[in-house]
Phi, psi and omega in degrees: 000143184281135179268149174252131179262126181275168197295317177300323173300318181295321173296325179295318180302317184297316186298322180300334181263005176256157176284157179303325183290324179288322180297317182299317176301317177294327179287335179277325176300311183296318181292319172301328180269016178061018175270075192290326182298313175300308177302324179305302186299312185288327171295321178296317182293321177289331179293331185295328181270339184227063189305334186263002182293104180295325176300322176285319177301316181294319177295326184285319174302314185295320184296313181294323178293317181302326182281346180084016180266093181291323178292314178294324182290316181307310184295320177293328173288326173302313180300318181293321176296323181294329178273010183116337176075181182233163182305317187261032179306311184299315179295323178296321180291324182290314182296321175297325182287327180291322178294337175271007185055050180231076187292327180292319171304321183294315176302320178301313186295326180272012186309321187249005182277142183238007184277167179295330179292325180291322182283326176297323184288322181295324175294325175294320172296321178291333174290315181298330178278352185082011182261082185292329179294320171293324181300316181303316178306309181291320177295325175303314174300323184288322189277341178296325179298322177078019174239015186237104180294323175301322171301314174298318178292323172296313185288333173300317179299319183297309180308317176302317176301333177263010174070022173267080184300315178311299176304315181302318184285323169305321179284327178291323176302320181286327170298321184291326184290338178274316181209087187296336191242014178277165189291324181294319181296314183294325184283321180285330181284330175287319181296315180297318179302313177304312183300317186287351185076016176273073192301316174308310172301318179302313180292312183303320179293311183290326182293322178295317180299323186291320181290315181286325185234075190300338176265009174287109183297318181303318187288317182291322180294314181295320179294318179301316183294311180296323178294324179294316176300331175274359180078015182261077191285333177289315184289331170302310186293328184287323176287322180295326175299315181300319176295325169295330173293320176298313184221089184311321184255013179289125181290324181294316177300315184298322181297319185291323176297314183294319179300315181297321178298317178300316178297330182266008187050034186263073193299322184285335176291323180300306187298308180298335183285317183275320189308318182289346178253358186310311184295338185267352186276142170296163186297324177250102182207138184307328181292325176298325172300314177293325181295314183298315179309311182294324173295320175303309183289339176273013174070024179242068196294318182293322178291324176299317178296328179290318182294319197274325188303313182291328179300307181300326184284324185278337175233072194291340180271004183273117182294315183306311178296319180295324178294314180295318183297315182301318179299314179301312182291321177300314175300334177265013169071020175262078188288323182289327182285326179294318178308313190291328179295330185244005192295316179297314182294314186295329188274357180264163181280357176259010180296138184260162184307317179294329165298314183290317177301318166305313177301316188289321173301312184295317178303315180297315180297330181276350182079019180281133184296338188283001184298320182290326180288323174294327176294315180304312185292332181291333180266347175228082185301148180287150172309325185296315183300308180295320181296323181288316182292317178300315176300320183294317180291319179307311180297321181295316181302314183296333177258006171080016176270081191294330180290312177299322174300318180292321179297318184289311185296329173302315183293314185306316184293322176298315183295320189258008178064031177064022182265011182252114190299319188286328174292320177292321173309303182301315176297327180296315180297317179297318178289329172295322182287337178278351182088008178272070191301321184293319181293318181301313183288333174298308175301314181302316184288329169298318180297314179307318179293322178287327182218077184292345182246010179281122186304310176307313178292318173298317183297313180292318182300316183289321182285333180286324175294317180306314188291329176278355182077007182244153174052049186299317183303313183285329177306302177307311177306313180294319177296325180296313173298323173302315177299321180288319181290330182226067182300346181267351192278112181288330181292317175297319180300312178295320173304313176300314183298313185290321177297318187288311174310311187287332185269352179081000000 
């Protein structure tokens, strides 16, 4: 059988053939290129030949910090301190302690430090202690100096925690002015874009971060999350797999892999992703929900119900959990238990068709006379349900959260059996903004059949064609008709002008 030599082994072999000076130079070049895995191996090899070299010892510590290895960085910094240390020894030692979730050790290291970085790290220690008020004070001192992009980025994250998106965006801009391409700046920009629902900017930013910092778990996880929100689940899985390679037991990476597996209906992948981590999961955790759904689809309903029961009990108002638990109990022949899981929701005017359909099946299996009424309601959604979904979709459209808009419009189309031209039209636009051009065109054409003379429908049908780069002549024809129907509509006029310029 042919043996496979993995990359670290190849790097070790290469390092053995180079002089210590060459290894050190290559390590510095790798670090500068943000290839921290390669830098770590080369620096360690060079240090074996030059154990007292302080520059190499510092490089090794910085590389381990960049890789998130708090224990390794702490050990390297102890050796560096024994060799005389460096001017920012306190800050580096504190950062290593924070990576190990040891905030008091970080504070002790910073006892005499007065830099803006020291205040930033004190703020991070306060965050780990759960004292956001103290954190805000330290971050404020750090940003007042005005020279630390990481401080601006961390304070922006704190503002996001407080739901102050506007302030977070202003702080992120200041971070970008100081250091536009550093990992902290890119990550906070991507995070703010996600919160705002600007999925294209989020994906572009996280993709740039992952390209520049290929071992950044946060960048890979952010990229995968944005792809998932855009509905690009195969791409999401590929990126999440990379994140899992960087950190095999990272729960966020596992969640993203499992989420992609659920979307792709790859239930066995979900099971094998979560099962090795099950003992590490909190009793109430989103990964358990995905795991339970996979177990249910793999005909292991009792195991699925065991995962879901404590979660549904802890969050009784969560419709997703209640529905999954009802399905698991029903599959396990516990019809009365299934009814109990859904009773409150099914008896409300806000019950959705899929919830009522499961309740009808459970009631029928339990011999409950209300089964027929639940089934009737499942086929005739109440106006309150459709109205709530419509309000949710319209609000998402207004803030540019196309993914949530598409989910809400999908529920409306199911409830109304796809017969509303304006809902189809809005769904087409949302899908186009998500980059799902084939879906967008399909929905737009359905709307066009129902309302062939509606200016908004004509505009969307032409615009989604233009955005996809296909059928451009027909796109311009549709946009011209839209402009004729609504000559005062500035959006339609802009769409027509852009399509005309592009088409020559």
